C-alpha positions in Angstrom: -2.5 -9.9 -24.4 0.4 -12.4 -24.2 1.9 -10.7 -21.2 -0.6 -9.0 -18.8 2.2 -7.1 -17.1 2.9 -5.1 -20.3 0.9 -1.9 -20.7 0.2 -1.9 -24.5 -0.7 -4.6 -26.9 1.4 -4.8 -30.1 0.2 -2.2 -32.6 -2.0 -0.3 -30.1 -2.2 3.5 -30.5 -0.8 5.1 -27.3 -2.9 8.2 -27.6 -6.1 6.2 -28.0 -5.1 4.0 -25.1 -4.4 7.1 -22.9 -7.9 8.5 -23.7 -9.6 5.1 -23.0 -7.9 4.5 -19.7 -8.3 8.2 -18.7 -12.1 7.9 -19.1 -12.1 4.7 -17.1 -10.1 6.4 -14.4 -12.6 9.2 -14.1 -15.5 6.7 -14.1 -13.8 4.8 -11.3 -13.3 8.0 -9.2 -17.0 8.8 -9.7 -18.6 5.4 -9.3 -15.9 3.1 -7.8 -16.1 0.6 -10.6 -13.8 -0.2 -13.5 -14.4 -1.2 -17.1 -13.0 -4.0 -19.2 -10.7 -1.4 -20.9 -8.5 -1.4 -17.8 -5.9 -4.2 -17.2 -6.7 -6.5 -14.3 -3.4 -5.5 -12.4 -4.3 -1.8 -12.8 -8.0 -2.3 -11.7 -6.9 -4.1 -8.6 -4.3 -1.4 -7.9 -6.9 1.4 -8.3 -9.1 -0.4 -5.7 -6.2 -0.6 -3.3 -5.4 3.1 -4.0 -9.0 4.3 -3.7 -8.5 5.9 -0.3 -6.1 8.5 -1.7 -6.9 11.9 -3.0 -6.3 11.7 -6.8 -4.4 14.9 -6.6 -2.1 13.7 -3.8 1.6 14.1 -3.6 3.8 11.3 -2.3 5.1 12.2 1.2 8.8 12.5 2.0 9.8 10.3 4.9 13.6 10.7 5.0 15.9 13.6 4.2 19.5 14.7 4.7 21.5 12.7 7.2 18.6 10.3 8.1 18.3 9.4 4.4 22.1 8.9 4.0 22.4 6.7 7.0 19.4 4.6 6.1 20.4 3.9 2.5 24.0 3.3 3.4 22.9 0.5 5.6 20.4 -1.0 3.1 21.4 -4.2 1.3 20.7 -2.7 -2.1 23.5 -0.1 -1.5 26.0 -2.8 -2.5 24.2 -3.2 -5.8 24.2 0.4 -6.9 27.4 0.1 -9.1 25.6 -2.8 -10.9 22.4 -0.7 -11.4 24.5 2.2 -12.7 26.4 -0.1 -15.1 23.2 -1.7 -16.5 20.9 1.3 -16.4 23.3 4.3 -16.3 23.0 5.0 -20.0 19.2 5.3 -19.7 19.5 7.4 -16.6 21.6 10.0 -18.4 20.0 10.1 -21.8 17.8 13.1 -21.0 14.5 11.2 -21.2 14.5 8.7 -18.4 15.2 8.2 -14.7 16.5 5.2 -12.8 15.1 4.7 -9.3 15.6 2.1 -6.5 13.3 1.8 -3.6 13.1 -0.3 -0.4 10.4 -2.9 0.4 8.2 -0.2 1.9 8.2 1.8 -1.4 10.6 4.4 0.0 12.8 5.8 -2.8 16.4 5.4 -2.0 18.1 6.6 -5.2 16.7 8.5 -8.1 19.2 9.3 -10.8 19.1 10.8 -14.3 19.6 13.9 -16.4 19.2 17.0 -14.3 16.4 18.4 -16.5 14.3 15.2 -16.0 15.1 15.1 -12.3 13.7 18.7 -12.0 10.4 17.6 -13.6 10.2 14.6 -11.3 10.8 16.7 -8.2 7.4 18.4 -8.9 5.6 15.2 -8.0 8.0 14.3 -5.2 9.7 11.5 -7.1 12.8 12.1 -5.0 15.0 10.1 -2.6 13.2 9.6 0.7 9.7 9.8 -0.7 7.1 7.0 -0.1 5.9 5.6 -3.5 4.1 2.5 -2.2 0.5 2.3 -3.4 -0.9 3.4 0.0 0.9 6.8 -0.3 1.3 7.3 -4.1 -1.4 5.2 -5.7 -0.8 3.0 -8.7 2.8 3.3 -10.0 5.3 0.8 -11.3 7.6 0.5 -8.2 4.7 0.6 -5.7 2.6 -1.9 -7.7 5.6 -4.1 -8.4 6.0 -4.4 -4.6 2.3 -4.9 -4.0 2.0 -7.8 -6.5 5.6 -9.0 -6.2 6.0 -9.0 -10.0 7.6 -6.9 -12.7 5.1 -4.5 -14.2 4.6 -1.5 -16.5 2.3 1.4 -15.6 1.4 3.6 -18.5 0.3 7.2 -18.4 -3.4 7.4 -17.2 -3.1 4.0 -15.5 -1.5 5.9 -12.6 -4.0 6.6 -10.0 -2.8 10.0 -9.0 -3.3 12.6 -11.8 0.0 14.5 -11.4 1.9 11.3 -12.3 -0.2 10.5 -15.4 2.3 12.3 -17.8 4.8 9.5 -16.9 5.3 5.9 -17.8 7.4 3.5 -15.8 8.5 -0.1 -15.5 9.7 -1.8 -12.3 10.6 -5.2 -11.0 11.0 -6.5 -7.4 14.3 -7.6 -5.9 14.5 -10.4 -3.3 17.1 -11.5 -0.8 18.6 -14.6 -2.5 18.9 -16.5 0.8 15.7 -15.8 2.7 13.5 -14.8 -0.3 12.4 -11.6 1.6 11.5 -8.6 -0.5 14.2 -6.0 -0.5 12.8 -3.4 -2.8 12.4 -2.7 -6.5 14.3 -1.2 -9.4 12.5 1.2 -11.8 12.9 3.2 -15.0 10.6 6.1 -15.5 10.1 8.3 -18.6 7.6 9.1 -21.3 5.0 7.1 -23.2 7.7 5.5 -25.3 8.7 3.3 -22.4 5.5 1.3 -22.9 7.3 -1.5 -24.8 8.4 -5.0 -24.0 12.1 -4.0 -23.9 11.7 -1.7 -20.9 10.0 -4.4 -18.8 12.5 -7.0 -19.9 15.3 -4.7 -18.9 14.2 -4.1 -15.3 13.4 -7.8 -14.9 16.8 -8.7 -16.0 18.4 -6.0 -13.8 16.5 -7.3 -10.8 17.7 -10.9 -11.5 21.3 -9.7 -11.9 21.0 -7.9 -8.6 19.8 -11.0 -6.9 22.6 -13.0 -8.4 25.1 -10.4 -7.2 23.8 -10.5 -3.7 23.9 -14.3 -3.7 27.6 -14.1 -4.6 28.4 -11.7 -1.7 26.0 -13.2 0.9 27.7 -14.8 3.9 27.2 -18.5 4.2 24.4 -19.4 6.6 24.1 -23.2 6.5 22.4 -23.2 9.9 19.4 -21.1 8.8 16.5 -22.3 6.7 13.7 -20.3 5.2 10.2 -21.7 4.5 7.6 -20.0 2.3 4.1 -21.5 2.6 1.6 -18.6 2.6 -0.6 -18.4 -0.5 0.8 -21.5 -2.1 -0.2 -25.1 -2.2 3.4 -26.4 -2.1 5.9 -25.1 0.4 9.4 -24.0 -0.6 12.5 -24.4 1.6 15.7 -22.4 1.1 18.7 -23.7 2.9 22.5 -23.7 2.3 22.1 -22.2 -1.2 19.5 -24.8 -2.2 15.9 -24.1 -3.1 13.6 -27.2 -2.5 10.0 -27.2 -3.6 8.1 -29.9 -1.8 5.0 -31.9 -2.7 1.7 -31.5 -0.8 2.2 -34.0 2.0 5.8 -33.1 2.6 4.8 -29.4 2.6 2.3 -30.2 5.4 4.9 -32.1 7.4 7.4 -29.3 7.0 4.9 -26.7 8.2 4.0 -28.8 11.2 7.6 -29.3 12.1 8.3 -25.5 11.8 5.4 -24.8 14.1 6.9 -27.1 16.7 10.6 -26.4 16.8 10.9 -28.4 20.0 9.9 -31.5 18.0 6.9 -33.9 17.6 6.5 -37.6 18.3 5.2 -39.8 15.5 1.9 -40.0 17.2 1.5 -36.3 17.5 2.5 -35.8 13.8 0.1 -38.5 12.8 -2.8 -36.8 14.5 -1.9 -33.4 13.0 -1.6 -34.9 9.6 -4.3 -37.6 9.4 -6.6 -36.9 12.4 -7.8 -40.0 14.2 -7.2 -42.3 11.2 -5.6 -45.4 12.9 -3.9 -46.4 9.7 -1.4 -43.6 9.8 1.7 -44.9 11.6 3.1 -46.9 8.7 2.1 -44.3 6.2 3.7 -41.5 8.3 7.0 -43.4 8.7 7.2 -43.8 5.0 6.4 -40.1 4.4 9.0 -39.0 6.9 11.6 -41.3 5.3 10.9 -39.8 1.9 11.0 -36.3 3.4 14.4 -37.0 4.9 15.8 -38.1 1.5 14.4 -34.9 0.0 15.8 -32.6 2.7 19.0 -34.4 3.4 19.9 -36.5 6.4 21.5 -33.5 8.1 18.2 -31.5 8.3 15.7 -33.8 10.0 16.1 -35.5 13.4 13.9 -38.2 14.8 13.0 -39.1 18.4 11.4 -36.6 18.4 11.0 -35.5 14.8 12.4 -32.0 14.4 14.3 -29.7 12.0 17.9 -29.3 12.9 18.7 -25.8 11.5 17.2 -22.6 12.8 14.1 -22.1 10.6 12.4 -18.9 9.6 9.0 -19.1 8.0 6.7 -16.5 6.3 3.7 -17.5 8.4 5.6 -17.1 11.6 6.8 -13.7 10.5 3.2 -12.6 10.3 2.4 -13.7 13.8 5.6 -12.3 15.2 4.8 -8.9 13.7 1.3 -9.0 15.2 2.8 -9.8 18.6 4.9 -6.7 18.2 1.7 -4.6 17.5 2.4 -3.9 13.8 -0.6 -5.1 11.8 0.4 -3.0 8.8 3.7 -4.9 8.5 2.0 -8.2 9.2 -0.4 -7.5 6.4 2.4 -6.7 4.0 4.1 -10.0 4.9 0.9 -12.0 4.4 0.8 -13.6 1.0 -2.4 -15.5 1.4 -3.7 -18.5 3.5 -1.3 -21.1 4.7 -1.2 -24.1 2.3 -4.8 -23.3 1.3 -5.6 -26.7 -0.2 -4.4 -28.7 2.8 -7.1 -30.5 4.9 -4.6 -31.9 7.4 -6.1 -31.0 10.8 -2.9 -29.5 12.2 -2.3 -27.3 9.2 -6.0 -26.2 9.0 -5.8 -25.3 12.7 -2.7 -23.2 12.1 -4.1 -21.6 9.0 -7.2 -20.5 11.0 -5.0 -19.2 13.7 -2.8 -17.0 11.4 -5.8 -15.7 9.4 -7.8 -15.1 12.6 -5.1 -13.2 14.4 -4.4 -11.0 11.4 -8.1 -10.4 10.8 -8.8 -9.5 14.4 -5.9 -7.0 14.4 -7.1 -5.3 11.2 -10.7 -5.1 12.5 -9.7 -3.8 15.9 -7.6 -1.0 14.4 -10.4 0.3 12.1 -7.8 1.7 9.7 -9.4 2.0 6.2 -6.2 1.3 4.4 -5.6 -1.9 6.3 -9.3 -2.9 5.9 -9.1 -2.3 2.2 -5.9 -4.4 2.0 -7.5 -7.2 4.0 -10.6 -7.3 1.8 -8.3 -7.6 -1.2 -6.9 -10.9 0.1 -8.4 -14.4 -0.5 -9.2 -14.7 3.2 -10.9 -11.3 3.4 -12.8 -11.2 0.1 -15.9 -12.8 1.6 -15.5 -11.3 5.1 -18.7 -9.4 5.7 -17.6 -7.8 8.9 -14.5 -6.4 7.2 -16.5 -5.0 4.3 -18.9 -3.5 6.8 -16.1 -1.9 8.8 -14.5 -0.6 5.6 -17.8 1.0 4.4 -18.2 2.7 7.9 -14.5 3.8 7.9 -14.7 5.5 4.5 -16.0 9.1 4.1 -19.1 9.5 1.9 -17.1 10.9 -1.1 -14.4 8.2 -1.1 -14.2 6.4 -4.5 -14.0 3.0 -2.8 -17.0 3.4 -0.6 -19.7 2.5 -3.2 -17.8 -0.7 -3.8 -17.6 -1.5 -0.1 -21.3 -0.9 0.4 -22.2 -3.0 -2.6 -20.0 -5.9 -1.5 -21.4 -5.7 2.0 -25.0 -5.8 0.7 -24.1 -8.7 -1.6 -22.6 -10.8 1.3 -25.4 -9.9 3.6 -27.9 -11.3 1.1 -25.8 -14.4 0.6 -25.7 -14.9 4.3 -29.4 -14.2 4.5 -29.0 -11.3 6.9 -31.7 -8.6 7.2 -31.0 -5.8 4.8 -31.6 -3.1 7.4 -28.9 -4.4 9.7 -26.1 -5.3 7.4 -24.1 -2.1 8.2 -24.7 -2.1 11.9 -21.6 -2.2 14.1 -20.8 -5.5 15.7 -22.7 -5.7 19.0 -25.3 -3.0 18.0 
């Protein structure tokens, strides 16, 4: 398939595809495994959704005045006229709905023909309801937020059965200054939505929303934003510019962010090169090139430090953990910090971020967080996490056979006794 985010290949029979995926869905609920007939994005979403009852209904978090107050203050409230202008025709044609949710998957606005809205109310597709994957299973807005990409979800690809009569397409929306996820825009309707045009439409609408927000955003030249989790090259956003750095400059940037008070050349050299005595000249050259890339106004020397206030995705994770919110920290975690870097200072920081997040997830014992952690690159081979997940899941949970199998596999790879691979730590 040319575009893995599209639900149907060109010329595919929708009815046949519904039957194929429906059979795979039932097999997954029974055995916890997926077949090749299911798209990769859907299979991974089913695994993340496996803690849910397949007959579940999305819970409603906000109603009445609380909902009105919350969405009036949300950044996407300013974009609603644009959404209505671009998608209003679809929302009133008697066959579709337009929905906008926040970054937690909470529906803020659901608009469309009254008859379609009444049908949607039966599955709690209403303002204030939680449609993230953890509460509503695989669905376009929830999955778009989980993978941070526009996606279609077609009929029986939905994890929860009451939603399988619908097809939807959604795309995430980001803050144009910080890059933070704000929410998603969605169109929902029947099987006819499984076409390239619906996905292209929500993607274009999301980009238009970001462009609109960029035009109304207050200038913030003294704040910079760094993205370095789950990517080999860091990205810096500052003063309306988006700068993608090379590997060595990415390492330097992360090290400087981690030490806002500044670093001497010797300290940076040890963090970057270890005890290699050849580093002083090389480091000065790298810093000189970095200053040209960033601009003279962003990088100080004696000590070396970044001048603006800097916010970084990896610091967001640790700050949320310090506040005692591992669920939010896990949502903010996009993968290991500069995973290909072997710079001693970066490797040490990467272990610190991953270790703190892992410890918080294991300590909580929450099956949803454990499942999310094992779905990350850092948690995929984490035997203790898979053991904890297998213990936390009830015997009938669809994901439990997968957790047991993965724990056994890792125990064998680590040459641990089969009889003890599910013992609790310390037993």
